[in-house]
N, C-alpha and C positions, 0 to 999 in steps of 0.2 A: 504494500500500500504506500502511495506517495504521501508524504507529510510535509506541510509547509507551516512554519511558525509553531507555537505562538511567540517564540523568542525572536529578537531582532539582532542583526549583525551590528546595528548602530553605526554611528559616524566613525568610530574608532574601535576595533580595526577596520570595520566596514566589510563589504563583500570581497570576494577574491580579486575582482578587477581593480580594487584600490591598492593592491600590491603591499598590503600590510599584514598578511598572514591571516586574514579573516576567512569565514566559512562561505560556502556557496549560498547565494541569496537570490531573491527574485530579480534584483538588479542584474545579476550575472545572466539569468535566463533571458531577460530582455536584450541584453547585449549580444548573446549568442544568436538570437533570432533576428537580429538586425533592427530592432526597435529602438535601440540607442545608437546614436552616431558619434563615435569617439572624437572626431575632429571638430565637433561643435562644443566640446567641453574644454575648459581650461586645463593646463598642465599643473595640477596641484596634488598629484597622487604619488605613491611610492614613499619609501622611508624618508627621503629628503623633501617630499611634497613638491617635486618639480618634474613629474613625469605624467604622460597621458594615461587614460584608461587602458588596462592590460587585457586585451581580448585573447591573446595566446594562452595565458595562464588559465583563463576561464574555460577555453576549449579543452585543455588538458584535464582539468578537474571534471568536466562533464563527460569526457571519454571514460574516466575511471568509474564514475557512478553509472554510466550506461552499461559498462561491462558487468557491473554487479546486478543491474536489472535484468540483462539478457541471460545471466547465469541461472535465473529462476524462471525463465520463460521456455515453454516447450513449443510455442507457436512462432510466428514471424518475429525476427529480431528487430529491435528499435535502433534508430540512429540518434545522434546526440540532439538533433533538432526536435525529434519527436519526444524525447525525454524532457528537454527543456520546455516544450510546449505543454507537456503533461503537468509539469510543476506550475506553469502559468495558469492553466485551467483550474487546478486545485486551489491556487491562491485566490483566484477570482471567486470561486465558490465559497471559500472561507470568508471573504469580505462580504459576501451577500448574506451570510447567516445573521450577523448582528443587525444588519439593516432591516432584514425581514422581521426579526424579533422585536426591535425597538419601534418600528413603524406600526406593527400589528398591535403592540401594547397601547398605542395612542388611538387605536381604532381607525387607522388609515390603510388604504390599499395602495401598495407601491406603484401599481400600474397607472394610477391616476395622478402621479406626481412626476416632476422632473428631477433629475439627478444633478446636484450641485457638486462640482469637483474643485478641489484645491490641492496645493502641494506640487512640488516639482515633478513627482512620478505619478500623480493621480491621473493625468491625461492619458498615460500609457494603458490604463486598464478601464477607462471610463466606458467605452463602447461595449466591451464584454460584460462588465458588471450590470450596466443598464439593460442589456439584452436578457441576461439571466433573471433580472427582477421584473421583466415585462414592461420596462419604462420605454417611452418613445422619444424622450428629449433629454439631452445632456447640456448643461450650462457650465462654461469654463471662463472665469474672469481673466482678463488680460494680465492681471498681476497675480495669477493663481499661485505662482511659486513663492510669493512673499505676502500672501493674502492676510495672514495673521498680523504681520507688522503693519501692512497698509491699513488694516481695519483699526488697529490701535491708534494710528495717527489721526484717523477721522472720527474716532469714537466720541460720543457725547459723555459728559460728566454726570454721574447719577448719584443722588443722595436719597436714601430711603429711611422712613420713620415708621415704627411699628409699635403696637401695644396690644396686650392680651384683652380679650373681651368676655367670652364664655356666656353669651346671651343668645336667646332664640331669635331667629330672623322672623319677626312679625311686626305689624304696624305700631304696636305699643313702644317698640324700641327704635323706631326710625329717627326720631328727634335726637336720641342719644348718639346713634351712628353718625348722623350728619355733624353734630357738634364735635365729635372726636376726629372725624375726617378733616374738618376745617382746621382744627388745632394742629394736626399732623402736617397738613399742607403748609401752614404758616411756618412750621419748623423747617420743612424742606426748603422753602423759598429763602428764608434767612440764611441757611447754611450755604446755598448756592450763590446768593448775592455776596456772601463773604469770600467766595472764590473768584469774584470779578465778573459774574454774569449779571446782565441787566434783567429787570423783571420781564421785559418783552421776550427775552430768549429763554425763559424758564417755562416749562410745561409740567403740570402735575397730573398724575393718574391715580385714582383711588382703587383700592383692592379690599375685598373681604375674603377671609379664609373660611370657607364654608364646608360643612359636612352634614350628613344625615345623623340624626340622633341615634346613638347606639352603635355607630361605626367609627373607625379610626382613620378612614381615608378622606382627608380634607383636600379641597381644590382651591387654589388662589385664583379668584375671578375678578374681572373688572367690568363695569357697566359702560354704557354710553352716557355722556353728559347731555342733558336736555334742559332747556329753560322751562320752569314751571310757573304757572299763573300765580302772581303775587310775590314772586321771589326773583331777585336778580340772577342768582345761580343756585342750583341745587342738584342733587343726584337722584336719578330715577331708580327707585328701589326695585321696581319690577324688573329692570334690566339686570340687576345683580342676580335675582332669582332665575331669570330667563337664561342668563349666561351660564349659571351653574348647572341648570337642568340640561341645557344643550350640550355642554362639555361632558357632563356625567354620562349622558346617553351615548355620546360619541365614543367615550373611552371604555364604558362598561356595558353598553348595549341595552340598558334599561334605566328607568327611574323608579323611585319608591314613593308612591302617591300618599301613603298614610303615615309618613314619618315627618317629624318636625325637622327643620334645618337650623343648625347651630352655627353661630359665628364664633370661631376660635380666636381669630386675630383681626385687627384692623390695621391696614398698611396704606401708606401714600408713597409713591415714587415720584421724586422730582428730577427732571432731566434738564440740564443746561446744554442747549443746542450748540454744537461745534460751528465755528465760523469759517472753517476751511472749505473752500469751494471745490467741487468735483468738476472734471472736464465736461465741457458741453458736447453736444452731438458732433461727430466727425463728418467731414464731407463724404458724399457717396463716391464709389469707384467709377472711373470713366473708361477703364480698359480691363482686359483680362488679367487675372492674377499672375504675378511674375514667378515663373518656375525656377527654383534654386538648383535642383539636381534631381536625378532619379536613382533609387537604390533598391536592392533586393531585400525583401522582408518576408519572414516565414509566417504563414497563417495555417489554419486547419487544412486547407487544400494544398499546401506546399508553398514554395517560394513564389512571390509575385513582384512584378515591377511596381514600385511605389514612388509617387511624386513627393518631393520635399519642398516645402515653402517656408519662408521666414515670416513670422507674425508681423514684424515691423513693416513689411512690404505689402501687407494685405489691408484692404479698406472695406468699409461698410458696403454691402451688396455683393461682395465676392462669394462665389459658391465653390466649395472644394469637394469633389466626389471622392469616395474612398476606393481603393486604399490610398492613403496619403499620410504624410507626417508634417505637422506644423511645428517648426523649431522656434524657440524663444530663448533669450538669455537666461531665463529662470525656470523654464519647464519644457517638456516635450509632450506633444499631443498626437496620439495615434488615431486616425480615422480608419476604421476597419472596412473591409469590403461590404457593400450593401448599405453603408451609412454615408451621410452627406453633411459637410460642415458649412455653416453660414457665418459671416462676419456681421455682427450687429452694429447699430448706429453708434454705440459707445466703444467699439473696437473689441468687444468680447467675442467668444466663439460659441455658437449654438450648433449642436450636432443632432440631426434627425436620424433615429435608429430605424433602419429598414429591416425587412424580414430576411432571414438567412435560410438557405437550403438545409433541410433537416439532415442531421448527421446520423446515419444508420450504423448501428453497432450490433454485434452478435451477442449470443448468450454465454459464450465462453468468457472465462475470467480475464479481465484486463486490469492491471494494477492502477492505471490512471482513472479508468471509469469507476473502479471500486472506491477510490478516494472521493470522487465526485458524488457517487451515490451515498457514501457514508455521510457526507455533509448534507445532502438533500434529505435523507431519512431523519437525521438528527434535527435539522431545521424544521421538518414537519412536526415532530413531537414537541419541539419548543413552541411553535406557533399554536399548537393545540393547547399548551399550557397557558399561553397568553390569552387565548379566547376564554378559557375556563376562569382565569383570574379576573378578566374583565366582566364576565357575565354572571359570576356567582355573587351571592349576597352575604354569606356568613363571614364572620371574622376569621374563622379557621382557614378557609380556602382563599379568600380575597386578600387577607393581610398577613396571616401566619404562613401562607403558602404551603399548607399541609396537603399536598396532592401530587399525583404523578400522571403523566400521559405517555402512551407508548404505541408503537406500531408492531403488528405481529403478522407472520407469514401465513400461507394457506393452511399449514399444519398447526397453527397456534403458537409456534415458536417465536420468541422475542427477536425482533429485528433492531429496533432502536427505542431507547428510553431516555427522555430528556433528563438532565441532571436535576431532578427534583428531590424526592425523598428516597434515600438509598435502600431502606428496608423493603420498599415495593419492588425493587429491581428484579429479583428472581421470582417473587411470589405471584406477580401478575400473570406470568406465563402459565403457571399452574391453574389459575382461575380460567383463562381462556381455553386451555386444553380440556379442562373438566367440562365446560359447557359444550365443547365440540364433541366430546365422548357421549355425553348424556343426550343431547338433542339431535346430533348427527344430521341426517337429511331433512329433518322437520323444520330447519331454519328457513325463513322466507325473507325475500327482499323487503326492507322496511322494518324488520325486527330489531329491537334493542333490548339487551339482557341486563339484569341487575343481580348481583351476588355479593355476599359478604361472609358466607359460612366458612369457618376454618378448614373444614374437610374439603372445600372446593377451592382452596388456595387463598382464602382470606387471611388477613393478619389479625385484626380484632374487629368486632362487629361495627363500630362507628366508621370504619373504612369501607365505604360503599364503592364497588367497582361497576362501572357501566361499560358494557361491551357491545360494539356494533359490528356485525358481519357485513362484508361488502360484496355485492354481486356485480358481475359484468354481463352485458347482453351476450347471450349465446353460451354462457357457462352456468352449469347447474349448481355447483357448490360455491361457497364463498371463496373469493380469490385472495382476500387478506382480511385482517381484523384490526380495528382500532379500539383502544380502551383507555379509560381515565378512572383513577381511583382518588377519592377525596374523603377527608376526615370530617364527618358531620358532628356538630357539637353535641347533639343528643338524638338518640333514636329509641328512647324509652328505657325501661328497666327499673331496677330497684333503687338506683341512685342517679342523680343528674350527671350527665356526661357519659352515661352508658358504659362505664368501666369499673364496676364494683369489685373491690378486692375480696369480698367475702361471699360471692355468689356460689351456689351449689349446682346450678343448672345454667346452660347457655341461654335459655329463654329468660332468665332473670337479668341478662345483660342488655336486652333490647330486642328490636325487631330482627328476625332472622330471615335471610333470603338465600336459599340454596340455588334455585334456578327460577327466576321471576322475569316474565316478559314486561319490561317497562314500557316498551312501545311495541304494539302488535300490528305489523304490516302498515306502519305509518300512523297509527292511532295511539296517542298517549293514554295509558291506562291509569288515569288519575284516581278513579273510585277504588279500584283494587289496591292501588298503592297506599291510599289513605287508610284503608282497612288493615293492611299489613303493618303499617307504621303504628297504628293504635292497638294492634293485637296484644302487645305485652301488658296492656292495662287489664286484661282478663285474668292475669295471674295475681294471686293474693300478694299484697305488699309491693306490687310492681305498678308501673305507669306506662301509658303509651308515650309516644314522642311528645316532648315538651315544647317543641318549636316546629310545628308542622309546616308553617309557611316557608321557613328557611330551608327545610328539607326539600320541599317541592321545587323551590327556586334553584337550589344548588344541583338537584338532579337534572333539571332542564338545562342548566349551564353545562353539565357534563355531557348531555346529549349534543348540545351545540358544539362543544369542543371536539367531540367525535366526528360530527358532521364536517367541521373544518378539516380534520385529518383526511377524511374520505375525499373531499374536494381536491386537496393537494396531491394525494396519491393518484387520483384519476387524471389530473393534469400531467403528472409524470408518465402515466401509462399512455395517455394520448400522444405524448411526444416520443417515447421510447418503445412502445408496444408492451402488452401484458407479459409476454414471454421474457423479455429482457428484464423488466422490473422484478418479476418473480425470481428470475435467475440470480439477480444481484442481491435479492433478499437472502437467498441461500449462500451466496459468496460471502456476504457480511457475517453470517453465522459461522461459516467455516473459518473465516479470518479471525473471529473472536476465539474460536476453539484453539487455533494455532497460537494465538497470543498467550492464552493460558498455559498451553503446553511449553512454550518458550520460557514463560515465567517460572514454571515448575522445574524445568531443566536448569535454569540459572540459579534458583534457590537451592536445589539439590546439589549442584556442583559446589556452590559456596559452602554449604554445610559439610559436604564430604571432605573438602580441603581442610576445614577446621577440626573436624571430629573423627574423620575416617569412615563415617557412615552417613547415608543420605536420609536418615530417619530423624524425626522431631518428636519431642515428648512434652506435654504440658498437663497441669492439673489445676482445676478451679473448683469452687464450691457453690452449691445452691443456697438459697436463703435459709433452708433448714439444716445446713451443715453437710449435706450429702455431697461427696466428692464426684466430680466428673473428670475422668482421666482420658486423655486423647493421645494416641500415637498416630503420626502421619508418616507413612512409608512412601518415599518418592522414588519412582523409577526414572532415573535421569535419562536413560536412552529413549524411552517411549514418551516421556513427558506426561506421565500420569501419576496419580497419588491415591493411596488407600487411606481413608480416615477410619481408624479403628477405635471404637468406644468400648471394647469388650472388658476392659479392666475396671470399669466404673463399679462402684459399690452397689448401686441400685440398678440391677440388670432388668430391663423390661423388653418385651417383644416390640412394643410400639414406642418409637423413639422420636416422636414429633410429628406435627401436622405438615402437610405438603408445603404450605406457604412458608412455615417457619424453617423447614429444612432448606428450601431453595433460597430464602433470603440470606442464609448464612453460607451455603456451599453451592451456589448456583453453578451448573454445568460441570460438576466434579464427578469423577467416576464413583459408582456405587460400591460400597464396601462389601467384601465377600463374607462378612459376619453372618448375614442372613442364612447362608447355607449351613452354618453350624447350629442353627436353632432346632429345637425339637419340633416335630410335626404338630400342627395346631390341634388335631384331634386328640393326640396324647395329652397335650396341655389341658384341654377342656375336661378330659376324663379325670385328671389329677385334681383340678380345681373343684370339680363336682364332688369328688371323694372327700376332699378336705372340708368343704362346706358341710356335708352331711356329718362328718366326724365331729365337727365343732358345734354344729347347730343343736344337736340333740341334748348334750350336757348343758348347753346354755339355757335351753327352754326349761329343763328340769330345775336348774338353779333359780330361774325367775319365779317359777311356781312355788318353790320352797320358801323364797323370800316373801312372796305375797302372803302365803299362809301364816308365816311367822309374824309378820307385821300386823296382820288382822287379829291375831290371838293375843300377843304379848308385846306391845310396843316398848322399845328401850327408852325409858324416861327416868331421869335421875334428879333428885333434889339438889339444889345448888350447893348446899353446905357439904355434900358428900363427894363433890367433884375433886379429883386430884389429878391435875393435868401434868404429865411428865414429858420429858423430851422424847420418850419413845413414841408418844402420840404424834408429835410433830415429825417423827422420822418417816411417816407415811409420805411426806413431801419428797423424799428421796427418789420416789418412782417417777417424778415429773422430769421432763426433758431438761429443764433449766438446771436442776440439781445434779442430773447425770453429767451435764457439762462441767459442773464444779468438780465432780469426782475425776472427770477426764483430765482436766488440766492440773489437778492436784497430783495425779499419777506421774505426769510428765515434768513437774516442776522440781528444781533442785532442792528447795526448802519446802517440799510438800508436807512434811510432818508438822511444821510450824503452821502452815495454812490450814491443815486439817484440824489442828487444835483450836485455831481461831474460829473455824466454822462450827465446831462442836460447842465452843463457848457461846457463840451467838445463839445457837439453838437452846442452850441452857438458859440464857438470859430471857429468851422468849417464854420459856416455861415459868420462870419466876414472875414475869410481867403478868401473865394470865392468873397465876395464883394470887398475886397481890390484888388484882382487880376483883377477882371472885370474893376475896375476903372483905374488901372495902365495900362493895355493893351489898354484900350480905349484911354488913353492919348497918348500912343505911336503910335497907329494905325492911318490910314488915316481917313478922315471924313466919308467915306462910312461905313455904319453899317456892322457888322458881323452877318450873319444869323445863329442862333443857335436854333436847335430843342430841347428845354428844356426837354420835355417829353422823347425824345429819350435818352438824356444824363442820366436822372434819371434811365431809363430802363437799360441802359448799366451799370450804377453803381451797380444796383441790380445783374446784370449778373456777375460782378466782384466777388461779394460776394458768388454767387452760383456756380462759376467755369464753366459757360456755354458760354464762349467767342467764342468757335469754331463755334457756331451755326450762327454767324453773318458774313455776307459777307462785305468786305470793300466797302465804298461808294466812288466811283471814281469821281473826278471832270471833268469838261469839259477840253479838252486839250487846252493849251495856245499856242499862236503863238511863234515861235522861238525867244528867247531873251527877251520875255515879262515876267515881274515879275508876279507871280501868287499870287493874293491877298488872304489873309486868308478867305475872305468871300466865296471863291469858295471851301473851304475845310471843310468837315465834317468827319474826320477820326473816326474809331471805336477805342475802347480801345485796341483791339488787335494790330492794326497798331501802336498806340502810344507806346505800350509796345515794339514792334520791334525796333522802332526808338530810344527810350531811351536806350535800351540795347546796340544797335550798337554804339551810341555816347559815352556811358560810356566805351567802349572798344577801343577807338581810340589810347590809349597809351599802349595797351597790354591786356592780358587776365586776369590780376590779379584783376582788379576792380570788374568785375562781379562775379568772383569766391568768393571774399570777401563779396560781397553783398548777394550772395546766402548763404554763410557760416553764415552770421549774422542771417538770418531767420531760417536756419537749427538748429543752436544752441538753439535759443529760442523755436522753435517748439519741438525739441527733449526733452528739459527740461520740457516743459509743458505736453507733452504726457504721462509722467510717473505718473500723478496724477489721474489716473482712468478716469471714463467716464465723469466727469464734463466738462472738456475742450475738450472732444473727437471731438465734431462737429467742433469747431473752428480750432483745430490743423489739422484735416483732410482737411478742406477747404484750409488752408494755405499750407499744404503739396501738395495738388493737384496743386496749383498755382506755387509752387517752382518747382515741377516736370515738368510742362509745360514750365517753364522758362528754365530749364536745357535742355530739348529736343530741344527747339528753339536755344539755345546757342550752342549746339553741332552740329546743322545743318549748322552753318556758318563756312566756311573755315577759319582757323585761320591765314593762311598765306596771303590770298587774301584780307581780309577786315581789314587791320591794320590801314589804314589812313581814315580820315573822308570823303575824296573824294570817296573812295571805298564804304564807307557806304552809301553815298548818291546815288551812282549807284545801290546799293542793294535796297534802298528805291524805286527807280524808277522801278526796276524789280518787286517789291512787290506791286506796285500800289499806293504807298504813295508818292505823289508828292508835293513839295512846303512846305510852312510853316505849322506848326501843330496848330490846334485850341487850344488856351490856356485854355479855360474853360474845355475841355475834360481832359487835363493834370492835371489841378488843382483838378478836381473831383476825378481822379484816385488817386492822392497822398493823398487827404483828406480821401478817402476810406481806404487807408493803415494806415493813422494816426488813424482813428476811430478803426481800427482793433487792432492796438497795444495798444491803450488805453483800449480797452475791456480786452485784456490779462492782463494788469496791474491791473485792477479792479478784474479780476478773481483770480489773485495771492493773493490779500488781503483776498479774501474769502476762498481760499484753505489753506493757511498757517495759522495754529492756533495760531496767535499772535494778541494782541490788536493793533489798528491802531496807537497809540502813542508810540509803541515799538521803542526805539532808534535804534535797529539793522536794522529796515526797512529804516531808513533815507538814508544811503549811497546807498541802492538799488534804492530808488525812485529818488535820486539826479542824479545818473548815468543814469538811464533810461530816465528821462526828458531831461537831457543834450543831449543825443544821439538823441532823437526824435526832440527836438526843433531846434538844430543846423542843422541837416540834412534837415528838412522841410523848414526852413527859407532860407537856401542857395539855395535849389532847386528852390524855387519860385523866388528869386531875380536874380540869375545868369542865370538860364536856360530860363525862360520865358520872361525876359526883355532883357538881354544882348544877349542871344542866338538867339532870333527871330529877333532882330534888325540887327544882322550881316548876316542874310540870306535873302536878298531881293528877290533872285531867285535862282533856282537850278543851272542854267548855270553860273551865276556870282560867286557863291560859289565854284563851281568846278574849275573855272579858277583861283580864288584867292588861293585856296588850292594847286593847282598844282605848283603855283609859290613859295609857302612856304613849299614845300616838305611834304604836308599833315599835317603840324603842326597847332594846334589850341590852342591859348594861354589859353583860358578859361578852357580847359581840365585839366590843371595842378591844377586849383582850385578844380575841381571835384575830382581829385585823392587825394589831401590833405584832403578834407572833408571826403571822404570815408575811408581813412586810419585812420582818427581821430575816425570815427565810430567804426572801428574794435578795436582800442585801448580802447575806452570807453567800448566796449562790454567785453573786457577782465576784466576790473575793475568791470563791472557789474557781471560777472561770479563769481569773488572772493567774492563780497559782498553777492551774492545769496547763495554761499556755506556756509558762516558764518550763514546766516539766517536759512538755512536748518539744519545745524549741531545743532544749538540751539533748533530748534523746533522738532527734532527727525524725520524729513521727509527724511533726507539724505539717511538713510538705504534702502529706497524704490526705489532709483534711481540707475540704472546701473553705474558702475565705469566709463565706457568710456564716458558717457554723462557728468558727472561732470568734467572729465579731459578735 
């Protein structure tokens, strides 16, 4: 494949012809083809900068590269002119790509515009680039070679004044807009007059930076000034809106009728007009143009005699038919065959592009044509993306650019994918080929398909892929496919955004499309689509799409993008024929395969030189700590690789969905691991046997437990409870504490850490015993009935994050005015969490927010240390998220006083006093959790335990933990419970005191102290990490 750019040879050393040791460049190709005439150039080249352009060196360099090209050709050999012409054609096509993309982004059609050319070499490529873009006219200024410098000399002086606004564009604000525009105009006038301009030579232009409400895409627009009745001068505000709507529709293809328009900024541009005069019209020519010479120039058809003219000898009215060269001191203009040059009244050159005989090529591989088709195919996908961006409405697609567009061959194989979202690169091919396999010959012209299912090549459900098969007259099957994949902000499900982390079914994530006809033979299936997008709402706890309008608009935009791709490929087929285009689709895929093979050979050779083997090995870990081990065996001779996952700990038959596999390892050879797997029938028989073997004892155990609970419930009086560390040892079965044991085994001072952990468990036992004794002294003589086994079970649920599975235990209703004794209460941990949260919020929202922040900070900090703490941090993260969800569900205005909170407890089924043992176990659980994290930090940070830098960290940590825990036990469970003999009395008392609760101030002070201590903890931790070298692995925002 011929490659031109993107690097430039620059002015030094420059191309080969500069004789300074530079590389072959486009300038050299033009010189070889006779498009540059060396004797018209000054002698400023070579090491001493006193030599002419060196054509001989260029010919030698092209002979070398021609031999390399011919060594890989089995057909007709190329000469150096054909190779140079190939590079010129590839360069022209490369220049066309950004022109197409940028013009399309503004909503313009290149064929409806003229090509403006500047630069000394621009004129050499003007005709070819214009013809490729479908343009009919080329304009070249007479000073094109120095147009930038010429423009700077004539440029006006501009001063702009701007200020923010953030007001809606409506009549109520028009007076404000006008006053601010006038003030900014006066500022511009004063600034320009200070630079020497008179008021008569100053013009001001007003601008408003407008956007639709709810979008981020703002356009700077200016209206027309008009005189309004009763005013000497004003601005016509209808023109601002009209200008905005016109430009928005031109750039994005639509307007939004039911959205307000917001003014982001107000700006005035003042222009001081330049007094430099430009040349007047030149006199018309009275005779034929003066021919300078005739030279040989190489074109597609071969060498042709080409007339050479000097621009300074041409006059307005002269017509120069191609082929011709117009030489100037600052530039060279090539008029190709079929084109005609005209000298304008100002002495500029206008070239009319004529039609050229179609160049017929075959289906066999040609390196030059392969490069050209590569650019055309990529340009096609890029233009699809521009259309999608322009016509979509959602922020995700229009502004975040979370989309991809691609072209696929008749077999559904990827041909070109614009550089949009990398993860879509391999997966979209799987999506197209799945639809091809499922629908086959049932596809009809005018059908458009929609899919997002992971088993059909989808990535995640919000990524909706729209696929359009394309038919040609006389061909029964689709000749190619175009597709666009866009991330929709919401398609329903149990959480907004349609990406819930805790879903147990794919249908909880949103609308699912396996194979859906979005357009059926030209008819948009809006009704069926709406039903499908709202289908998730039929699932309990789930919702249909939360933004149907944006979904419909964006899907229409994807259809429009596909239509643009079809149009562009059809134009290509009309020019080159279907057989040629399909052949080069295959050649592109073959070239990509060879490129990957070359890369594997290079990597394999490099690894073999260093290690003596061409194999690579790596290991990484999943969120739950499961290792994934990979061996890559590279066959250097064949350019293939085997990716072997057989050593991973969790061996599964199913190793990823098609889209996920192809996004990571697209086009790689399949591993022979599958051949080593057991037949599926044998696996199924084994699984069935194991299920029967385990199911029968489990059912018997459940029956035995139910009978036991129904006949003799395990209930103990409070004064007989003796909680020992052995009871808490049940926690050792949890994954978090298994990890503690794991790192204790591998640590050098594991015995010290094990003793610390045992000591922490012992302290927990003492805490519970103290609380049991204290509450027993405060309570009545009647015993409190506590189901110890249930409390331990709930404690384990706290660790595993399964609180939602437990329903509240409701007590028997008490008669009005009667105090509800704690013995009647057995609340779950979930209820306790509700009550504690609400009570902490009695003086506002800040307390809970800081409490959550404390855990967020610690969790974010630890989550950056890899898989070691992954289980613990994920469990804590789930608990924090649940806490936030419940917190957000409480109306901030309604539940500000404790009396309102007690009413909330009543509605939630939590009545009366709270069982103190449940609360103590909950807090002890949190304490154990934090102490585990502290021990984990010691193992993670590579410092000895007696390192002085760790002391402030440990001190701050223990201070926060101890003061918070001790205050919680003392104030809440002793003072708090004593002050609430009954719900009714508490409500009456609080109404009289306007909802104030004195003890809440203590809680606020304590939690604020926690936050302050956490700040010191963060600083101390940062010192530790900087010293240990770990800090570089943590994102800056976490440290901040």
